[in-house]
DSSP file (Angstrom, degrees, kcal/mol; ACC not computed):
  #  RESIDUE AA STRUCTURE BP1 BP2  ACC     N-H-->O    O-->H-N    N-H-->O    O-->H-N    TCO  KAPPA ALPHA  PHI   PSI    X-CA   Y-CA   Z-CA
    1    1 A M     >        0   0    0      0, 0.0     4,-1.9     0, 0.0     3,-0.2   0.000 360.0 360.0 360.0 -54.7  -18.5   -4.8    7.9
    2    2 A I  H  >  +     0   0    0      1,-0.2     4,-2.9     2,-0.2     5,-0.2   0.893 360.0  56.5 -60.8 -39.1  -14.9   -3.5    7.2
    3    3 A E  H  > S+     0   0    0      1,-0.2     4,-2.6     2,-0.2    -1,-0.2   0.881 106.4  50.1 -61.1 -37.9  -14.2   -6.8    5.4
    4    4 A D  H  > S+     0   0    0      2,-0.2     4,-2.1     1,-0.2    -1,-0.2   0.898 111.4  48.4 -65.4 -39.7  -17.1   -6.2    3.1
    5    5 A I  H  X S+     0   0    0     -4,-1.9     4,-2.4     2,-0.2    -2,-0.2   0.930 113.2  46.9 -66.6 -45.6  -15.9   -2.7    2.3
    6    6 A V  H  X S+     0   0    0     -4,-2.9     4,-2.5     1,-0.2    -2,-0.2   0.916 111.3  52.2 -60.5 -44.3  -12.3   -4.0    1.7
    7    7 A D  H  X S+     0   0    0     -4,-2.6     4,-2.4    -5,-0.2    -1,-0.2   0.894 109.6  49.1 -62.0 -39.8  -13.7   -6.7   -0.5
    8    8 A E  H  X S+     0   0    0     -4,-2.1     4,-2.5     2,-0.2    -1,-0.2   0.910 110.0  50.3 -65.2 -43.0  -15.7   -4.2   -2.6
    9    9 A H  H  X S+     0   0    0     -4,-2.4     4,-2.7     2,-0.2    -2,-0.2   0.901 110.6  51.0 -61.7 -39.4  -12.7   -2.0   -3.0
   10   10 A L  H  X S+     0   0    0     -4,-2.5     4,-2.7     2,-0.2     5,-0.2   0.926 109.0  50.4 -64.1 -43.7  -10.7   -5.0   -4.2
   11   11 A D  H  X S+     0   0    0     -4,-2.4     4,-2.0     1,-0.2    -2,-0.2   0.938 113.5  45.6 -57.6 -46.7  -13.4   -5.9   -6.7
   12   12 A N  H  X S+     0   0    0     -4,-2.5     4,-2.5     1,-0.2    -2,-0.2   0.896 111.5  52.2 -64.0 -41.0  -13.4   -2.4   -8.0
   13   13 A L  H  X S+     0   0    0     -4,-2.7     4,-2.1     1,-0.2    -2,-0.2   0.908 109.7  48.8 -62.8 -43.3   -9.6   -2.3   -8.1
   14   14 A E  H  X S+     0   0    0     -4,-2.7     4,-1.8     2,-0.2    -1,-0.2   0.866 109.9  52.2 -66.5 -35.6   -9.5   -5.5  -10.1
   15   15 A F  H  X S+     0   0    0     -4,-2.0     4,-1.4    -5,-0.2    -2,-0.2   0.937 111.9  45.3 -62.3 -46.8  -12.1   -4.2  -12.6
   16   16 A L  H  X S+     0   0    0     -4,-2.5     4,-2.2     1,-0.2    -2,-0.2   0.839 108.1  58.7 -66.4 -32.7  -10.0   -1.1  -13.1
   17   17 A A  H  X S+     0   0    0     -4,-2.1     4,-3.0     1,-0.2    -1,-0.2   0.884 101.1  55.5 -63.1 -38.4   -6.9   -3.2  -13.4
   18   18 A Q  H  X S+     0   0    0     -4,-1.8     4,-1.7     1,-0.2    -1,-0.2   0.923 108.1  48.4 -60.1 -43.1   -8.5   -5.0  -16.3
   19   19 A R  H  X S+     0   0    0     -4,-1.4     4,-0.7     2,-0.2    -2,-0.2   0.912 112.9  48.5 -62.5 -42.3   -9.0   -1.7  -18.1
   20   20 A R  H >< S+     0   0    0     -4,-2.2     3,-1.1     1,-0.2    -2,-0.2   0.926 110.2  50.1 -65.8 -43.8   -5.4   -0.7  -17.4
   21   21 A L  H >< S+     0   0    0     -4,-3.0     3,-1.2     1,-0.3    -1,-0.2   0.819 103.8  59.5 -66.4 -29.6   -4.1   -4.0  -18.7
   22   22 A A  H 3< S+     0   0    0     -4,-1.7    -1,-0.3     1,-0.3    -2,-0.2   0.730 117.2  33.3 -69.3 -20.2   -6.1   -3.7  -21.9
   23   23 A A  T X< S+     0   0    0     -3,-1.1     3,-2.0    -4,-0.7    -1,-0.3  -0.103  78.0 133.9-122.8  33.7   -4.2   -0.4  -22.5
   24   24 A A  T <   +     0   0    0     -3,-1.2    -1,-0.1     1,-0.3    -2,-0.1   0.763  68.7  58.4 -61.4 -27.3   -0.9   -1.4  -21.0
   25   25 A A  T 3  S+     0   0    0     -4,-0.2    -1,-0.3    -3,-0.1    -2,-0.1   0.652  98.5  75.5 -77.3 -12.9    1.1    0.0  -23.9
   26   26 A D  S <  S-     0   0    0     -3,-2.0     3,-0.1    -6,-0.2    -3,-0.1  -0.616  94.5 -94.7 -96.4 156.3   -0.4    3.4  -23.4
   27   27 A P        -     0   0    0      0, 0.0     2,-0.3     0, 0.0    -1,-0.1  -0.301  54.3 -86.9 -62.7 154.9    0.5    6.0  -20.7
   28   28 A L        -     0   0    0     -4,-0.1    -4,-0.0     1,-0.1    -8,-0.0  -0.484  48.0-132.3 -63.9 123.5   -1.7    5.9  -17.6
   29   29 A Q     >  -     0   0    0     -2,-0.3     4,-2.7     1,-0.1     5,-0.2  -0.573  10.1-124.0 -84.6 144.3   -4.7    8.2  -18.3
   30   30 A P  H  > S+     0   0    0      0, 0.0     4,-2.4     0, 0.0     5,-0.2   0.869 108.6  51.9 -55.2 -42.3   -5.7   10.7  -15.6
   31   31 A E  H  > S+     0   0    0      1,-0.2     4,-1.9     2,-0.2     5,-0.1   0.918 114.0  43.4 -63.9 -42.6   -9.3    9.5  -15.3
   32   32 A L  H  > S+     0   0    0      2,-0.2     4,-2.7     1,-0.2     5,-0.2   0.879 110.9  55.3 -69.6 -37.0   -8.2    6.0  -14.7
   33   33 A A  H  X S+     0   0    0     -4,-2.7     4,-2.5     1,-0.2    -2,-0.2   0.910 109.1  48.5 -59.8 -42.0   -5.4    7.1  -12.3
   34   34 A E  H  X S+     0   0    0     -4,-2.4     4,-2.1    -5,-0.2    -1,-0.2   0.915 112.0  47.5 -65.1 -43.1   -8.0    8.9  -10.2
   35   35 A R  H  X S+     0   0    0     -4,-1.9     4,-1.6     2,-0.2    -2,-0.2   0.896 113.0  48.5 -67.7 -39.7  -10.3    5.9  -10.1
   36   36 A L  H  X S+     0   0    0     -4,-2.7     4,-2.4     1,-0.2    -2,-0.2   0.937 110.9  51.8 -62.5 -45.6   -7.5    3.6   -9.2
   37   37 A Q  H  X S+     0   0    0     -4,-2.5     4,-2.7    -5,-0.2    -2,-0.2   0.882 105.1  55.8 -60.8 -38.9   -6.3    6.0   -6.5
   38   38 A A  H  X S+     0   0    0     -4,-2.1     4,-1.7     1,-0.2    -1,-0.2   0.919 110.0  45.2 -60.4 -42.7   -9.8    6.2   -5.0
   39   39 A Q  H  X S+     0   0    0     -4,-1.6     4,-1.8     1,-0.2    -2,-0.2   0.914 112.4  50.9 -68.2 -40.9   -9.9    2.4   -4.5
   40   40 A L  H  X S+     0   0    0     -4,-2.4     4,-1.5     1,-0.2    -2,-0.2   0.883 106.3  55.6 -63.0 -38.0   -6.4    2.4   -3.1
   41   41 A D  H  < S+     0   0    0     -4,-2.7     4,-0.3     1,-0.2     3,-0.2   0.906 108.2  49.0 -59.0 -42.7   -7.3    5.1   -0.6
   42   42 A G  H >< S+     0   0    0     -4,-1.7     3,-0.9     1,-0.2     4,-0.3   0.855 110.0  51.2 -66.0 -34.2  -10.2    2.9    0.6
   43   43 A L  H >< S+     0   0    0     -4,-1.8     3,-1.0     1,-0.2     7,-0.3   0.731  94.8  70.1 -78.1 -21.5   -7.9   -0.1    0.9
   44   44 A R  T 3< S+     0   0    0     -4,-1.5    -1,-0.2     1,-0.2    -2,-0.2   0.594  78.3  82.9 -71.8  -7.4   -5.3    1.7    3.0
   45   45 A I  T <  S+     0   0    0     -3,-0.9    -1,-0.2    -4,-0.3    -2,-0.2   0.894 113.3   9.3 -60.6 -39.0   -7.8    1.8    5.9
   46   46 A D  S <> S+     0   0    0     -3,-1.0     4,-2.7    -4,-0.3    -1,-0.3  -0.615  70.4 177.2-144.4  79.2   -6.8   -1.7    6.8
   47   47 A P  H  > S+     0   0    0      0, 0.0     4,-2.8     0, 0.0     5,-0.2   0.840  81.5  51.7 -56.8 -38.1   -3.6   -2.9    5.0
   48   48 A Q  H  > S+     0   0    0      2,-0.2     4,-2.4     1,-0.2     5,-0.1   0.926 112.4  44.4 -67.8 -43.2   -3.4   -6.2    6.7
   49   49 A R  H  > S+     0   0    0     -3,-0.2     4,-2.5     2,-0.2     5,-0.3   0.916 113.0  53.5 -64.4 -42.7   -7.0   -7.2    6.1
   50   50 A T  H  X S+     0   0    0     -4,-2.7     4,-2.7    -7,-0.3    -2,-0.2   0.946 111.3  45.1 -56.9 -49.3   -6.6   -6.0    2.5
   51   51 A W  H  X S+     0   0    0     -4,-2.8     4,-3.4     1,-0.2     5,-0.2   0.896 110.0  54.4 -65.0 -38.9   -3.5   -8.2    2.0
   52   52 A R  H  X S+     0   0    0     -4,-2.4     4,-1.3     2,-0.2    -1,-0.2   0.935 114.0  41.4 -59.2 -46.7   -5.2  -11.2    3.6
   53   53 A L  H  X S+     0   0    0     -4,-2.5     4,-0.7     2,-0.2    -2,-0.2   0.903 117.7  47.0 -68.0 -41.3   -8.1  -11.0    1.2
   54   54 A L  H >X S+     0   0    0     -4,-2.7     4,-1.2    -5,-0.3     3,-1.0   0.905 107.6  55.4 -69.3 -40.6   -6.0  -10.2   -1.8
   55   55 A A  H 3< S+     0   0    0     -4,-3.4     3,-0.2     1,-0.3    -1,-0.2   0.845 102.9  57.6 -62.3 -32.1   -3.5  -13.0   -1.1
   56   56 A G  H 3< S+     0   0    0     -4,-1.3     4,-0.3    -5,-0.2    -1,-0.3   0.765 107.6  48.4 -66.6 -24.5   -6.4  -15.4   -1.0
   57   57 A R  H XX S+     0   0    0     -3,-1.0     4,-0.9    -4,-0.7     3,-0.6   0.708  92.8  79.8 -85.7 -21.8   -7.2  -14.3   -4.6
   58   58 A L  G >< S+     0   0    0     -4,-1.2     3,-0.8    -3,-0.2    -2,-0.1   0.884  82.1  59.3 -60.4 -45.0   -3.7  -14.6   -6.0
   59   59 A P  G 34 S+     0   0    0      0, 0.0    -1,-0.2     0, 0.0    -2,-0.1   0.869 122.3  24.9 -55.5 -36.9   -3.5  -18.4   -6.6
   60   60 A A  G <4 S+     0   0    0     -3,-0.6    -2,-0.2    -4,-0.3    -3,-0.1   0.419 103.3 115.9-102.8   0.3   -6.4  -18.4   -9.0
   61   61 A G    <<  -     0   0    0     -4,-0.9     2,-0.1    -3,-0.8    -3,-0.1  -0.298  51.3-146.9 -77.2 154.3   -6.0  -14.7  -10.0
   62   62 A G    >>  -     0   0    0     -2,-0.0     4,-1.8    34,-0.0     3,-0.5  -0.123  49.9 -65.6 -96.0-162.3   -5.2  -13.4  -13.4
   63   63 A G  H 3> S+     0   0    0      1,-0.2     4,-2.8     2,-0.2     5,-0.2   0.849 130.9  60.2 -58.5 -35.7   -3.3  -10.3  -14.4
   64   64 A D  H 3> S+     0   0    0      1,-0.2     4,-2.2     2,-0.2    -1,-0.2   0.878 106.2  47.1 -61.8 -38.1   -5.9   -8.0  -12.9
   65   65 A T  H <> S+     0   0    0     -3,-0.5     4,-2.4     2,-0.2    -1,-0.2   0.905 113.2  47.6 -71.6 -40.7   -5.3   -9.6   -9.5
   66   66 A W  H  X S+     0   0    0     -4,-1.8     4,-2.4     2,-0.2    -2,-0.2   0.876 111.5  51.1 -67.1 -37.2   -1.6   -9.3   -9.7
   67   67 A Y  H  X S+     0   0    0     -4,-2.8     4,-2.4     2,-0.2     5,-0.2   0.947 110.9  48.7 -63.2 -47.6   -1.8   -5.7  -10.9
   68   68 A A  H  X S+     0   0    0     -4,-2.2     4,-2.6     1,-0.2    -2,-0.2   0.907 110.5  51.2 -58.4 -42.7   -4.1   -4.9   -7.9
   69   69 A A  H  X S+     0   0    0     -4,-2.4     4,-2.7     1,-0.2    -1,-0.2   0.904 109.9  50.0 -63.0 -41.0   -1.6   -6.6   -5.6
   70   70 A G  H  X S+     0   0    0     -4,-2.4     4,-2.0     2,-0.2    -2,-0.2   0.908 112.2  46.5 -63.9 -41.8    1.3   -4.6   -7.0
   71   71 A R  H  X S+     0   0    0     -4,-2.4     4,-2.1     2,-0.2    -2,-0.2   0.897 112.9  49.7 -67.5 -39.6   -0.6   -1.3   -6.6
   72   72 A V  H  X S+     0   0    0     -4,-2.6     4,-2.2     2,-0.2    -2,-0.2   0.935 110.6  50.2 -62.8 -46.0   -1.6   -2.3   -3.0
   73   73 A A  H  < S+     0   0    0     -4,-2.7     5,-0.3     1,-0.2    -1,-0.2   0.891 114.3  44.9 -61.8 -38.3    2.0   -3.2   -2.1
   74   74 A A  H  < S+     0   0    0     -4,-2.0    -1,-0.2    -5,-0.2    -2,-0.2   0.832 115.6  47.1 -72.6 -31.9    3.2    0.2   -3.6
   75   75 A A  H  < S+     0   0    0     -4,-2.1     2,-0.5    -5,-0.1    -2,-0.2   0.773  99.2  74.1 -83.1 -27.4    0.4    2.2   -1.9
   76   76 A C     <  -     0   0    0     -4,-2.2     2,-2.0    -5,-0.2     6,-0.1  -0.768  68.9-147.2 -97.6 125.2    0.6    0.8    1.6
   77   77 A A        +     0   0    0     -2,-0.5     2,-0.5   -33,-0.1    -1,-0.1  -0.398  58.5 125.3 -83.9  62.1    3.5    1.7    3.8
   78   78 A D     >  -     0   0    0     -2,-2.0     4,-2.3    -5,-0.3     5,-0.2  -0.950  47.2-162.2-127.9 109.2    3.5   -1.7    5.5
   79   79 A A  H  > S+     0   0    0     -2,-0.5     4,-2.3     1,-0.2     5,-0.2   0.862  92.4  52.0 -61.1 -38.8    6.8   -3.6    5.5
   80   80 A D  H  > S+     0   0    0      2,-0.2     4,-2.5     1,-0.2    -1,-0.2   0.911 109.5  49.2 -65.3 -42.1    5.2   -6.9    6.3
   81   81 A L  H  > S+     0   0    0      2,-0.2     4,-2.5     1,-0.2    -2,-0.2   0.925 112.3  48.4 -61.4 -46.4    2.7   -6.5    3.4
   82   82 A R  H  X S+     0   0    0     -4,-2.3     4,-2.5     1,-0.2    -2,-0.2   0.894 111.4  50.0 -63.1 -40.9    5.5   -5.6    1.0
   83   83 A R  H  X S+     0   0    0     -4,-2.3     4,-2.1     2,-0.2    -1,-0.2   0.921 111.2  48.3 -63.5 -44.0    7.6   -8.6    2.1
   84   84 A D  H  X S+     0   0    0     -4,-2.5     4,-2.4     2,-0.2    -2,-0.2   0.891 111.8  50.5 -63.7 -39.3    4.6  -11.0    1.7
   85   85 A F  H  X S+     0   0    0     -4,-2.5     4,-2.8     2,-0.2     5,-0.2   0.937 109.4  50.2 -63.0 -45.9    3.9   -9.6   -1.8
   86   86 A A  H  X S+     0   0    0     -4,-2.5     4,-2.1     1,-0.2    -2,-0.2   0.884 111.3  49.3 -60.8 -38.5    7.6  -10.0   -2.8
   87   87 A S  H  X S+     0   0    0     -4,-2.1     4,-1.1     2,-0.2    -1,-0.2   0.925 112.5  47.0 -66.4 -44.0    7.5  -13.6   -1.6
   88   88 A A  H  < S+     0   0    0     -4,-2.4     4,-0.4     1,-0.2     3,-0.3   0.906 113.0  49.8 -63.8 -40.3    4.3  -14.3   -3.5
   89   89 A L  H >< S+     0   0    0     -4,-2.8     3,-1.1     1,-0.2    -1,-0.2   0.864 103.5  58.9 -68.6 -35.7    5.7  -12.7   -6.6
   90   90 A A  H 3< S+     0   0    0     -4,-2.1    -1,-0.2     1,-0.3    -2,-0.2   0.835 110.9  42.8 -62.3 -30.3    8.9  -14.7   -6.4
   91   91 A A  T 3< S+     0   0    0     -4,-1.1    -1,-0.3    -3,-0.3    -2,-0.2   0.472  99.8 100.6 -92.7  -2.7    6.9  -17.9   -6.6
   92   92 A A  S <  S-     0   0    0     -3,-1.1    -3,-0.1    -4,-0.4     5,-0.0  -0.282  81.6 -90.3 -85.9 167.0    4.5  -16.6   -9.4
   93   93 A A    >>  -     0   0    0      1,-0.1     4,-1.5    -2,-0.1     3,-0.7  -0.315  42.5-105.2 -68.4 157.0    4.5  -17.2  -13.1
   94   94 A P  H 3> S+     0   0    0      0, 0.0     4,-2.2     0, 0.0     5,-0.2   0.856 119.6  59.1 -53.9 -38.1    6.5  -14.8  -15.3
   95   95 A R  H 3> S+     0   0    0      1,-0.2     4,-2.3     2,-0.2     5,-0.2   0.889 102.2  53.9 -61.0 -38.6    3.3  -13.1  -16.5
   96   96 A A  H <> S+     0   0    0     -3,-0.7     4,-2.4     1,-0.2    -1,-0.2   0.898 108.0  50.1 -62.1 -40.6    2.5  -12.1  -12.9
   97   97 A R  H  X S+     0   0    0     -4,-1.5     4,-2.0     2,-0.2    -2,-0.2   0.892 109.0  51.7 -65.4 -38.7    5.9  -10.5  -12.5
   98   98 A E  H  X S+     0   0    0     -4,-2.2     4,-1.9     2,-0.2    -2,-0.2   0.922 111.6  46.6 -60.8 -45.3    5.4   -8.5  -15.8
   99   99 A V  H  X S+     0   0    0     -4,-2.3     4,-2.3     1,-0.2    -2,-0.2   0.890 110.3  52.8 -66.2 -39.6    2.0   -7.2  -14.6
  100  100 A A  H  X S+     0   0    0     -4,-2.4     4,-2.2     2,-0.2    -1,-0.2   0.868 106.9  53.4 -64.0 -36.2    3.5   -6.4  -11.1
  101  101 A E  H  X S+     0   0    0     -4,-2.0     4,-2.5     2,-0.2    -1,-0.2   0.914 108.2  49.6 -65.4 -41.7    6.2   -4.4  -12.9
  102  102 A L  H  X S+     0   0    0     -4,-1.9     4,-3.0     1,-0.2    -2,-0.2   0.918 109.4  52.5 -60.6 -42.8    3.6   -2.4  -14.8
  103  103 A A  H  X S+     0   0    0     -4,-2.3     4,-2.3     1,-0.2    -2,-0.2   0.896 109.3  49.1 -60.5 -40.3    1.8   -1.8  -11.5
  104  104 A A  H  X S+     0   0    0     -4,-2.2     4,-1.8     2,-0.2    -1,-0.2   0.917 112.3  47.6 -67.0 -42.6    5.0   -0.4  -10.0
  105  105 A R  H  X S+     0   0    0     -4,-2.5     4,-2.5     1,-0.2    -2,-0.2   0.924 113.1  49.1 -61.6 -43.6    5.6    1.8  -12.9
  106  106 A D  H  X S+     0   0    0     -4,-3.0     4,-2.8     1,-0.2    -2,-0.2   0.873 106.1  56.6 -64.1 -37.0    2.0    3.0  -12.8
  107  107 A A  H  X S+     0   0    0     -4,-2.3     4,-0.9    -5,-0.2    -1,-0.2   0.909 111.7  42.7 -61.0 -41.3    2.3    3.7   -9.1
  108  108 A A  H  X S+     0   0    0     -4,-1.8     4,-0.8     1,-0.2     3,-0.3   0.908 116.9  46.9 -71.0 -40.8    5.2    6.0   -9.7
  109  109 A A  H  X S+     0   0    0     -4,-2.5     4,-3.0     1,-0.2     3,-0.3   0.827 100.0  69.1 -70.3 -30.7    3.5    7.6  -12.7
  110  110 A A  H  X S+     0   0    0     -4,-2.8     4,-3.0     1,-0.2     5,-0.3   0.880  93.8  55.9 -58.9 -39.6    0.2    8.1  -10.9
  111  111 A A  H  X S+     0   0    0     -4,-0.9     4,-1.8    -3,-0.3    -1,-0.2   0.913 113.4  40.9 -60.2 -41.4    1.6   10.7   -8.5
  112  112 A V  H  X S+     0   0    0     -4,-0.8     4,-2.8    -3,-0.3     5,-0.3   0.936 115.4  49.6 -70.6 -48.2    2.7   12.8  -11.5
  113  113 A V  H  X S+     0   0    0     -4,-3.0     4,-1.8     1,-0.2    -2,-0.2   0.917 114.3  45.5 -58.7 -44.3   -0.4   12.2  -13.5
  114  114 A L  H  < S+     0   0    0     -4,-3.0     4,-0.3    -5,-0.2    -1,-0.2   0.896 113.3  49.5 -68.3 -40.4   -2.6   13.1  -10.6
  115  115 A A  H >< S+     0   0    0     -4,-1.8     3,-0.9    -5,-0.3    -2,-0.2   0.922 113.4  45.9 -64.5 -45.0   -0.6   16.2   -9.7
  116  116 A V  H 3< S+     0   0    0     -4,-2.8    -1,-0.2     1,-0.2    -2,-0.2   0.847 118.8  41.6 -67.2 -34.0   -0.6   17.6  -13.3
  117  117 A N  T 3< S+     0   0    0     -4,-1.8    -1,-0.2    -5,-0.3    -2,-0.2   0.242  80.6 137.1-101.6  12.5   -4.3   16.9  -13.8
  118  118 A R    <   -     0   0    0     -3,-0.9    -3,-0.1    -4,-0.3    -4,-0.0  -0.354  53.5-128.7 -60.2 131.8   -5.5   18.1  -10.4
  119  119 A R              0   0    0      1,-0.1    -1,-0.1    -2,-0.1    -2,-0.1  -0.694 360.0 360.0 -84.1 134.0   -8.6   20.2  -10.7
  120  120 A P              0   0    0      0, 0.0    -1,-0.1     0, 0.0    -2,-0.1   0.527 360.0 360.0 -68.5 360.0   -8.4   23.6   -8.9
């Protein structure tokens, strides 16, 4: 049951990552930041299961998968997950590293974007 929920959040996160990558030159938009954050909140329920499922997608994954992995690594306060992500990224193609850098920048920007655009 939880694995199905995590898998659905990952699918949604990768879909949103495609939207973000299509507009990578633009600042992170509030609506997209909120939608990404909602998926990340769902994935923080079980970081280890999330990483296990996501790591299985990385070898065949495109930029959307690497973006999702970068956002998950930034969102989860799990040292083992971050270490595993760093190891996977070190062995990845240069494009994957570029996308992961965008994910890290977006993770930092998201806190500001969400705070500024919070609805009362």
